[in-house]
N, CA, C, O and the ligand as a Tripos MOL2 file, in Angstrom:
@<TRIPOS>MOLECULE
protein
  229   227    58     0     0
PROTEIN
NO_CHARGES

@<TRIPOS>ATOM
      1 N         -12.8810   48.2340  -31.0220 N.3       1 MET1
      2 CA        -11.8010   48.2940  -32.1560 C.3       1 MET1
      3 C         -12.4660   49.1410  -33.2750 C.2       1 MET1
      4 O         -13.6700   49.1580  -33.5330 O.2       1 MET1
      5 N         -11.4180   49.8860  -33.9370 N.am      2 LEU2
      6 CA        -11.7840   50.7640  -34.8710 C.3       2 LEU2
      7 C         -12.4050   49.9600  -36.1750 C.2       2 LEU2
      8 O         -11.8170   48.9800  -36.6320 O.2       2 LEU2
      9 N         -13.6640   50.4610  -36.7450 N.am      3 ASN3
     10 CA        -14.0070   49.7570  -37.8740 C.3       3 ASN3
     11 C         -13.1300   49.9550  -39.1180 C.2       3 ASN3
     12 O         -12.9200   51.1060  -39.5000 O.2       3 ASN3
     13 N         -12.6330   48.9710  -39.7370 N.am      4 LYS4
     14 CA        -11.7250   49.0670  -40.8230 C.3       4 LYS4
     15 C         -12.2700   49.7430  -42.0100 C.2       4 LYS4
     16 O         -11.5500   50.4220  -42.7420 O.2       4 LYS4
     17 N         -13.4560   49.5800  -42.2050 N.am      5 LYS5
     18 CA        -14.3200   50.1710  -43.3410 C.3       5 LYS5
     19 C         -14.1180   51.7200  -43.1660 C.2       5 LYS5
     20 O         -14.0740   52.3910  -44.1960 O.2       5 LYS5
     21 N         -14.0010   52.2970  -42.0390 N.am      6 ILE6
     22 CA        -14.0270   53.7430  -41.7350 C.3       6 ILE6
     23 C         -12.6010   54.3530  -42.2540 C.2       6 ILE6
     24 O         -12.5240   55.5350  -42.5890 O.2       6 ILE6
     25 N         -11.5220   53.5050  -42.2980 N.am      7 LEU7
     26 CA        -10.2790   53.8930  -42.3910 C.3       7 LEU7
     27 C         -10.0680   54.2760  -43.9890 C.2       7 LEU7
     28 O          -9.1040   54.9220  -44.3980 O.2       7 LEU7
     29 N         -10.9390   53.8600  -44.6680 N.am      8 HIS8
     30 CA        -10.9340   54.1220  -46.3200 C.3       8 HIS8
     31 C         -11.4640   55.5190  -46.5610 C.2       8 HIS8
     32 O         -11.1990   56.1390  -47.5910 O.2       8 HIS8
     33 N         -12.2380   56.0100  -45.5630 N.am      9 VAL9
     34 CA        -12.9170   57.1800  -45.7780 C.3       9 VAL9
     35 C         -12.3170   58.4800  -45.1500 C.2       9 VAL9
     36 O         -12.5210   59.6270  -45.5480 O.2       9 VAL9
     37 N         -11.4530   58.0460  -43.9780 N.am     10 LEU10
     38 CA        -10.6740   59.1370  -43.2060 C.3      10 LEU10
     39 C          -9.5720   59.6830  -44.0620 C.2      10 LEU10
     40 O          -8.7640   58.9610  -44.6460 O.2      10 LEU10
     41 N          -9.5760   61.0070  -44.1090 N.am     11 VAL11
     42 CA         -8.3020   61.6270  -44.4420 C.3      11 VAL11
     43 C          -7.8560   62.7490  -43.6730 C.2      11 VAL11
     44 O          -8.5960   63.1870  -42.7930 O.2      11 VAL11
     45 N          -6.7940   63.2430  -43.8840 N.am     12 CYS12
     46 CA         -6.1880   64.3760  -42.9050 C.3      12 CYS12
     47 C          -6.9960   65.5270  -43.3070 C.2      12 CYS12
     48 O          -7.1850   65.8150  -44.4890 O.2      12 CYS12
     49 N          -7.4700   66.1790  -42.3270 N.am     13 PRO13
     50 CA         -8.1760   67.3930  -42.3880 C.3      13 PRO13
     51 C          -7.2460   68.6290  -43.0980 C.2      13 PRO13
     52 O          -7.7560   69.5620  -43.7190 O.2      13 PRO13
     53 N          -5.9790   68.4810  -42.9160 N.am     14 LEU14
     54 CA         -5.1420   69.4880  -43.3120 C.3      14 LEU14
     55 C          -4.7530   69.3950  -44.9040 C.2      14 LEU14
     56 O          -4.8930   70.3170  -45.7070 O.2      14 LEU14
     57 N          -4.2690   68.1780  -45.1720 N.am     15 CYS15
     58 CA         -3.8280   68.0900  -46.5210 C.3      15 CYS15
     59 C          -4.7350   67.0890  -47.4100 C.2      15 CYS15
     60 O          -4.5580   66.9430  -48.6200 O.2      15 CYS15
     61 N          -5.7710   66.3910  -46.6300 N.am     16 LYS16
     62 CA         -6.6660   65.4470  -47.6670 C.3      16 LYS16
     63 C          -6.0840   64.2940  -47.8010 C.2      16 LYS16
     64 O          -6.6480   63.4180  -48.4550 O.2      16 LYS16
     65 N          -4.8340   64.0680  -47.2030 N.am     17 GLY17
     66 CA         -4.0970   62.7540  -47.6530 C.3      17 GLY17
     67 C          -4.5930   61.6190  -46.6490 C.2      17 GLY17
     68 O          -5.1780   61.8490  -45.5910 O.2      17 GLY17
     69 N          -4.2940   60.4650  -47.1020 N.am     18 ARG18
     70 CA         -4.6520   59.2390  -46.5200 C.3      18 ARG18
     71 C          -4.0020   59.1620  -45.1950 C.2      18 ARG18
     72 O          -2.8510   59.5770  -45.0580 O.2      18 ARG18
     73 N          -4.7670   58.5830  -44.0660 N.am     19 LEU19
     74 CA         -4.1310   58.2320  -42.8650 C.3      19 LEU19
     75 C          -3.6670   57.0570  -42.6920 C.2      19 LEU19
     76 O          -4.2740   56.2130  -43.3510 O.2      19 LEU19
     77 N          -2.6270   56.5730  -41.9150 N.am     20 VAL20
     78 CA         -2.0290   55.3530  -41.7510 C.3      20 VAL20
     79 C          -2.4860   54.9670  -40.0770 C.2      20 VAL20
     80 O          -1.9300   55.4850  -39.1080 O.2      20 VAL20
     81 N          -3.4870   54.0650  -39.9900 N.am     21 TYR21
     82 CA         -3.9050   53.6210  -38.6830 C.3      21 TYR21
     83 C          -2.5950   52.6270  -38.0690 C.2      21 TYR21
     84 O          -2.0090   51.6890  -38.6080 O.2      21 TYR21
     85 N          -2.4210   53.2350  -36.7680 N.am     22 GLU22
     86 CA         -1.4630   52.4110  -36.0550 C.3      22 GLU22
     87 C          -2.2530   51.9830  -34.8240 C.2      22 GLU22
     88 O          -2.5640   52.7110  -33.8820 O.2      22 GLU22
     89 N          -2.5190   50.7380  -34.9710 N.am     23 PRO23
     90 CA         -3.2440   50.0160  -33.7270 C.3      23 PRO23
     91 C          -2.5550   50.2350  -32.4500 C.2      23 PRO23
     92 O          -3.2000   50.7190  -31.5200 O.2      23 PRO23
     93 N          -1.2620   49.9180  -32.2940 N.am     24 HIS24
     94 CA         -0.5560   49.8820  -31.1530 C.3      24 HIS24
     95 C          -0.3890   51.3170  -30.1950 C.2      24 HIS24
     96 O          -0.0930   51.3910  -29.0030 O.2      24 HIS24
     97 N          -0.6630   52.3160  -31.0800 N.am     25 HIS25
     98 CA         -0.6860   53.5950  -30.5400 C.3      25 HIS25
     99 C          -2.0450   54.0990  -30.4460 C.2      25 HIS25
    100 O          -2.2500   55.1240  -29.7950 O.2      25 HIS25
    101 N          -3.0480   53.4570  -31.0590 N.am     26 ALA26
    102 CA         -4.2410   53.9870  -31.0610 C.3      26 ALA26
    103 C          -4.3210   55.4340  -31.6890 C.2      26 ALA26
    104 O          -4.7440   56.3920  -31.0420 O.2      26 ALA26
    105 N          -3.9190   55.5190  -32.8880 N.am     27 GLN27
    106 CA         -3.6850   56.7880  -33.5710 C.3      27 GLN27
    107 C          -3.7400   56.5910  -35.0000 C.2      27 GLN27
    108 O          -3.6050   55.4680  -35.4850 O.2      27 GLN27
    109 N          -3.9620   57.7960  -35.8140 N.am     28 LEU28
    110 CA         -3.9440   57.7540  -36.9920 C.3      28 LEU28
    111 C          -2.9510   58.7370  -37.5190 C.2      28 LEU28
    112 O          -3.0080   59.9080  -37.1440 O.2      28 LEU28
    113 N          -2.0370   58.3280  -38.3740 N.am     29 VAL29
    114 CA         -0.7410   59.1650  -38.8150 C.3      29 VAL29
    115 C          -0.9380   59.7850  -40.0420 C.2      29 VAL29
    116 O          -1.4610   59.1170  -40.9340 O.2      29 VAL29
    117 N          -0.6240   60.9170  -40.2510 N.am     30 CYS30
    118 CA         -0.4270   61.5520  -41.4130 C.3      30 CYS30
    119 C           1.1010   61.7060  -41.7720 C.2      30 CYS30
    120 O           1.7940   62.5020  -41.1390 O.2      30 CYS30
    121 N           1.5360   61.0650  -42.6250 N.am     31 HIS31
    122 CA          3.0460   61.2490  -42.7710 C.3      31 HIS31
    123 C           3.4370   62.4870  -43.5660 C.2      31 HIS31
    124 O           4.6030   62.8790  -43.5180 O.2      31 HIS31
    125 N           2.5020   63.1360  -44.3110 N.am     32 LEU32
    126 CA          2.6530   64.3370  -44.9950 C.3      32 LEU32
    127 C           2.9450   65.4590  -43.9260 C.2      32 LEU32
    128 O           3.9170   66.2000  -44.0730 O.2      32 LEU32
    129 N           2.1070   65.5740  -42.8670 N.am     33 ASP33
    130 CA          2.1260   66.6330  -41.9960 C.3      33 ASP33
    131 C           2.9520   66.2370  -40.8730 C.2      33 ASP33
    132 O           3.2830   67.1050  -40.0650 O.2      33 ASP33
    133 N           3.3600   64.9300  -40.7080 N.am     34 HIS34
    134 CA          3.9310   64.5340  -39.4970 C.3      34 HIS34
    135 C           3.1050   64.8310  -38.2600 C.2      34 HIS34
    136 O           3.5600   65.4440  -37.2940 O.2      34 HIS34
    137 N           1.8630   64.3610  -38.3410 N.am     35 LEU35
    138 CA          0.8350   64.5650  -37.2140 C.3      35 LEU35
    139 C           0.3530   63.3510  -36.7700 C.2      35 LEU35
    140 O           0.2950   62.5080  -37.6650 O.2      35 LEU35
    141 N           0.0060   63.0040  -35.7290 N.am     36 ALA36
    142 CA         -0.5990   61.6830  -35.2310 C.3      36 ALA36
    143 C          -1.9480   62.1490  -34.6210 C.2      36 ALA36
    144 O          -1.9460   62.9030  -33.6480 O.2      36 ALA36
    145 N          -3.0950   61.7090  -35.1830 N.am     37 TYR37
    146 CA         -4.3980   62.0490  -34.6340 C.3      37 TYR37
    147 C          -4.8830   60.9030  -33.5930 C.2      37 TYR37
    148 O          -4.8320   59.7040  -33.8660 O.2      37 TYR37
    149 N          -5.3080   61.3700  -32.4990 N.am     38 PRO38
    150 CA         -5.6140   60.2500  -31.4310 C.3      38 PRO38
    151 C          -7.0920   59.6120  -31.8350 C.2      38 PRO38
    152 O          -8.0170   60.1980  -32.3960 O.2      38 PRO38
    153 N          -7.0370   58.2660  -31.3910 N.am     39 ILE39
    154 CA         -8.4460   57.7130  -31.3490 C.3      39 ILE39
    155 C          -8.8250   57.5910  -30.0030 C.2      39 ILE39
    156 O          -8.1210   56.9500  -29.2230 O.2      39 ILE39
    157 N         -10.0200   58.2210  -29.5970 N.am     40 LYS40
    158 CA        -10.7500   58.1740  -28.4330 C.3      40 LYS40
    159 C         -11.8200   57.3310  -28.4000 C.2      40 LYS40
    160 O         -12.8480   57.6060  -29.0180 O.2      40 LYS40
    161 N         -11.6860   56.1650  -27.6410 N.am     41 LYS41
    162 CA        -12.9570   55.1640  -27.4090 C.3      41 LYS41
    163 C         -13.5320   54.7070  -28.8990 C.2      41 LYS41
    164 O         -14.7320   54.5340  -29.1090 O.2      41 LYS41
    165 N         -12.5180   54.5420  -29.8810 N.am     42 GLY42
    166 CA        -12.9580   53.9630  -31.1180 C.3      42 GLY42
    167 C         -13.1310   55.2280  -32.1130 C.2      42 GLY42
    168 O         -13.2400   55.0280  -33.3230 O.2      42 GLY42
    169 N         -13.1540   56.4830  -31.5960 N.am     43 ILE43
    170 CA        -13.4720   57.4500  -32.6580 C.3      43 ILE43
    171 C         -12.4100   58.2820  -32.8850 C.2      43 ILE43
    172 O         -11.8990   58.8540  -31.9220 O.2      43 ILE43
    173 N         -11.9290   58.4720  -34.1520 N.am     44 PRO44
    174 CA        -10.7860   59.3150  -34.4220 C.3      44 PRO44
    175 C         -11.0700   60.6620  -34.2070 C.2      44 PRO44
    176 O         -12.1050   61.1620  -34.6500 O.2      44 PRO44
    177 N         -10.1210   61.3950  -33.4690 N.am     45 VAL45
    178 CA        -10.2700   62.8710  -33.2630 C.3      45 VAL45
    179 C          -9.3130   63.5050  -34.2500 C.2      45 VAL45
    180 O          -8.0960   63.5760  -34.0790 O.2      45 VAL45
    181 N         -10.0270   63.9910  -35.3740 N.am     46 LEU46
    182 CA         -9.3040   64.6250  -36.5140 C.3      46 LEU46
    183 C          -9.3400   66.0410  -36.4520 C.2      46 LEU46
    184 O          -9.8480   66.7120  -37.3500 O.2      46 LEU46
    185 N          -8.8290   66.5230  -35.4390 N.am     47 ILE47
    186 CA         -8.8550   67.8890  -35.0570 C.3      47 ILE47
    187 C          -7.2510   68.2710  -35.0550 C.2      47 ILE47
    188 O          -6.4930   67.6860  -34.2820 O.2      47 ILE47
    189 N          -6.7870   69.2580  -35.9400 N.am     48 PRO48
    190 CA         -5.3830   69.3250  -36.0610 C.3      48 PRO48
    191 C          -4.8650   69.9820  -34.6870 C.2      48 PRO48
    192 O          -3.7150   69.6790  -34.3680 O.2      48 PRO48
    193 N          -5.4880   70.7400  -33.9410 N.am     49 GLU49
    194 CA         -5.0540   71.3390  -32.7650 C.3      49 GLU49
    195 C          -4.8840   69.8860  -31.4750 C.2      49 GLU49
    196 O          -4.2090   69.8880  -30.4450 O.2      49 GLU49
    197 N          -5.5860   69.0040  -31.9210 N.am     50 LYS50
    198 CA         -5.5630   67.8580  -30.8690 C.3      50 LYS50
    199 C          -4.3710   66.7070  -31.2540 C.2      50 LYS50
    200 O          -4.0700   65.7480  -30.5430 O.2      50 LYS50
    201 N          -3.8540   67.0100  -32.3900 N.am     51 ALA51
    202 CA         -3.0590   66.0640  -33.1700 C.3      51 ALA51
    203 C          -1.6780   66.0860  -32.4630 C.2      51 ALA51
    204 O          -1.2820   67.1470  -31.9820 O.2      51 ALA51
    205 N          -1.0240   65.1030  -32.3890 N.am     52 ILE52
    206 CA          0.5180   65.1030  -31.7090 C.3      52 ILE52
    207 C           1.3510   65.3840  -32.8970 C.2      52 ILE52
    208 O           1.2510   64.8140  -33.9830 O.2      52 ILE52
    209 N           2.1350   66.2660  -32.5990 N.am     53 LYS53
    210 CA          3.3050   66.5190  -33.8030 C.3      53 LYS53
    211 C           4.4060   65.3500  -33.5690 C.2      53 LYS53
    212 O           4.8460   65.1530  -32.4370 O.2      53 LYS53
    213 N           4.8480   64.5550  -34.7240 N.am     54 LEU54
    214 CA          5.8750   63.6920  -34.8690 C.3      54 LEU54
    215 C           7.1340   64.3490  -35.2110 C.2      54 LEU54
    216 O           7.1310   65.2320  -36.0690 O.2      54 LEU54
    217 N           8.1470   64.0190  -34.6530 N.am     55 ASN55
    218 CA          9.4650   64.4980  -35.0700 C.3      55 ASN55
    219 C          10.2420   63.5290  -35.8730 C.2      55 ASN55
    220 O          10.0550   62.3190  -35.7490 O.2      55 ASN55
    221 N          10.9660   63.9450  -36.5600 N.am     56 GLY56
    222 CA         12.1040   63.2310  -37.2580 C.3      56 GLY56
    223 C          11.4110   62.2800  -38.4070 C.2      56 GLY56
    224 O          10.5290   62.7710  -39.1110 O.2      56 GLY56
    225 N          11.7680   61.0840  -38.5650 N.am     57 GLU57
    226 CA         11.3040   60.1320  -39.5650 C.3      57 GLU57
    227 C          12.2980   60.1920  -40.7860 C.2      57 GLU57
    228 O          12.1140   59.4710  -41.7670 O.2      57 GLU57
    229 ZN         -2.0380   65.6060  -43.5240 Zn       58 ZN58
@<TRIPOS>BOND
     1     1     2 1
     2     2     3 1
     3     3     4 2
     4     3     5 am
     5     5     6 1
     6     6     7 1
     7     7     8 2
     8     7     9 am
     9     9    10 1
    10    10    11 1
    11    11    12 2
    12    11    13 am
    13    13    14 1
    14    14    15 1
    15    15    16 2
    16    15    17 am
    17    17    18 1
    18    18    19 1
    19    19    20 2
    20    19    21 am
    21    21    22 1
    22    22    23 1
    23    23    24 2
    24    23    25 am
    25    25    26 1
    26    26    27 1
    27    27    28 2
    28    27    29 am
    29    29    30 1
    30    30    31 1
    31    31    32 2
    32    31    33 am
    33    33    34 1
    34    34    35 1
    35    35    36 2
    36    35    37 am
    37    37    38 1
    38    38    39 1
    39    39    40 2
    40    39    41 am
    41    41    42 1
    42    42    43 1
    43    43    44 2
    44    43    45 am
    45    45    46 1
    46    46    47 1
    47    47    48 2
    48    47    49 am
    49    49    50 1
    50    50    51 1
    51    51    52 2
    52    51    53 am
    53    53    54 1
    54    54    55 1
    55    55    56 2
    56    55    57 am
    57    57    58 1
    58    58    59 1
    59    59    60 2
    60    59    61 am
    61    61    62 1
    62    62    63 1
    63    63    64 2
    64    63    65 am
    65    65    66 1
    66    66    67 1
    67    67    68 2
    68    67    69 am
    69    69    70 1
    70    70    71 1
    71    71    72 2
    72    71    73 am
    73    73    74 1
    74    74    75 1
    75    75    76 2
    76    75    77 am
    77    77    78 1
    78    78    79 1
    79    79    80 2
    80    79    81 am
    81    81    82 1
    82    82    83 1
    83    83    84 2
    84    83    85 am
    85    85    86 1
    86    86    87 1
    87    87    88 2
    88    87    89 am
    89    89    90 1
    90    90    91 1
    91    91    92 2
    92    91    93 am
    93    93    94 1
    94    94    95 1
    95    95    96 2
    96    95    97 am
    97    97    98 1
    98    98    99 1
    99    99   100 2
   100    99   101 am
   101   101   102 1
   102   102   103 1
   103   103   104 2
   104   103   105 am
   105   105   106 1
   106   106   107 1
   107   107   108 2
   108   107   109 am
   109   109   110 1
   110   110   111 1
   111   111   112 2
   112   111   113 am
   113   113   114 1
   114   114   115 1
   115   115   116 2
   116   115   117 am
   117   117   118 1
   118   118   119 1
   119   119   120 2
   120   119   121 am
   121   121   122 1
   122   122   123 1
   123   123   124 2
   124   123   125 am
   125   125   126 1
   126   126   127 1
   127   127   128 2
   128   127   129 am
   129   129   130 1
   130   130   131 1
   131   131   132 2
   132   131   133 am
   133   133   134 1
   134   134   135 1
   135   135   136 2
   136   135   137 am
   137   137   138 1
   138   138   139 1
   139   139   140 2
   140   139   141 am
   141   141   142 1
   142   142   143 1
   143   143   144 2
   144   143   145 am
   145   145   146 1
   146   146   147 1
   147   147   148 2
   148   147   149 am
   149   149   150 1
   150   150   151 1
   151   151   152 2
   152   151   153 am
   153   153   154 1
   154   154   155 1
   155   155   156 2
   156   155   157 am
   157   157   158 1
   158   158   159 1
   159   159   160 2
   160   159   161 am
   161   161   162 1
   162   162   163 1
   163   163   164 2
   164   163   165 am
   165   165   166 1
   166   166   167 1
   167   167   168 2
   168   167   169 am
   169   169   170 1
   170   170   171 1
   171   171   172 2
   172   171   173 am
   173   173   174 1
   174   174   175 1
   175   175   176 2
   176   175   177 am
   177   177   178 1
   178   178   179 1
   179   179   180 2
   180   179   181 am
   181   181   182 1
   182   182   183 1
   183   183   184 2
   184   183   185 am
   185   185   186 1
   186   186   187 1
   187   187   188 2
   188   187   189 am
   189   189   190 1
   190   190   191 1
   191   191   192 2
   192   191   193 am
   193   193   194 1
   194   194   195 1
   195   195   196 2
   196   195   197 am
   197   197   198 1
   198   198   199 1
   199   199   200 2
   200   199   201 am
   201   201   202 1
   202   202   203 1
   203   203   204 2
   204   203   205 am
   205   205   206 1
   206   206   207 1
   207   207   208 2
   208   207   209 am
   209   209   210 1
   210   210   211 1
   211   211   212 2
   212   211   213 am
   213   213   214 1
   214   214   215 1
   215   215   216 2
   216   215   217 am
   217   217   218 1
   218   218   219 1
   219   219   220 2
   220   219   221 am
   221   221   222 1
   222   222   223 1
   223   223   224 2
   224   223   225 am
   225   225   226 1
   226   226   227 1
   227   227   228 2
@<TRIPOS>SUBSTRUCTURE
     1 MET1         2 RESIDUE 1 A MET
     2 LEU2         6 RESIDUE 1 A LEU
     3 ASN3        10 RESIDUE 1 A ASN
     4 LYS4        14 RESIDUE 1 A LYS
     5 LYS5        18 RESIDUE 1 A LYS
     6 ILE6        22 RESIDUE 1 A ILE
     7 LEU7        26 RESIDUE 1 A LEU
     8 HIS8        30 RESIDUE 1 A HIS
     9 VAL9        34 RESIDUE 1 A VAL
    10 LEU10       38 RESIDUE 1 A LEU
    11 VAL11       42 RESIDUE 1 A VAL
    12 CYS12       46 RESIDUE 1 A CYS
    13 PRO13       50 RESIDUE 1 A PRO
    14 LEU14       54 RESIDUE 1 A LEU
    15 CYS15       58 RESIDUE 1 A CYS
    16 LYS16       62 RESIDUE 1 A LYS
    17 GLY17       66 RESIDUE 1 A GLY
    18 ARG18       70 RESIDUE 1 A ARG
    19 LEU19       74 RESIDUE 1 A LEU
    20 VAL20       78 RESIDUE 1 A VAL
    21 TYR21       82 RESIDUE 1 A TYR
    22 GLU22       86 RESIDUE 1 A GLU
    23 PRO23       90 RESIDUE 1 A PRO
    24 HIS24       94 RESIDUE 1 A HIS
    25 HIS25       98 RESIDUE 1 A HIS
    26 ALA26      102 RESIDUE 1 A ALA
    27 GLN27      106 RESIDUE 1 A GLN
    28 LEU28      110 RESIDUE 1 A LEU
    29 VAL29      114 RESIDUE 1 A VAL
    30 CYS30      118 RESIDUE 1 A CYS
    31 HIS31      122 RESIDUE 1 A HIS
    32 LEU32      126 RESIDUE 1 A LEU
    33 ASP33      130 RESIDUE 1 A ASP
    34 HIS34      134 RESIDUE 1 A HIS
    35 LEU35      138 RESIDUE 1 A LEU
    36 ALA36      142 RESIDUE 1 A ALA
    37 TYR37      146 RESIDUE 1 A TYR
    38 PRO38      150 RESIDUE 1 A PRO
    39 ILE39      154 RESIDUE 1 A ILE
    40 LYS40      158 RESIDUE 1 A LYS
    41 LYS41      162 RESIDUE 1 A LYS
    42 GLY42      166 RESIDUE 1 A GLY
    43 ILE43      170 RESIDUE 1 A ILE
    44 PRO44      174 RESIDUE 1 A PRO
    45 VAL45      178 RESIDUE 1 A VAL
    46 LEU46      182 RESIDUE 1 A LEU
    47 ILE47      186 RESIDUE 1 A ILE
    48 PRO48      190 RESIDUE 1 A PRO
    49 GLU49      194 RESIDUE 1 A GLU
    50 LYS50      198 RESIDUE 1 A LYS
    51 ALA51      202 RESIDUE 1 A ALA
    52 ILE52      206 RESIDUE 1 A ILE
    53 LYS53      210 RESIDUE 1 A LYS
    54 LEU54      214 RESIDUE 1 A LEU
    55 ASN55      218 RESIDUE 1 A ASN
    56 GLY56      222 RESIDUE 1 A GLY
    57 GLU57      226 RESIDUE 1 A GLU
    58 ZN58       229 GROUP 0 **** ****
């Protein structure tokens, strides 16, 4: 599982905004950029090229 303490440190590499952890999808979401950063084996992959674009909302 992802260390909860790390979540307070993590920010979006694009906008430096706060990321929202979604445990069910194992991803960190930036609502400003509409991007979901995957978490691979407990390690967040904060690379914009690897992020998944979210549509709508
Ligand atoms: Zn962002």
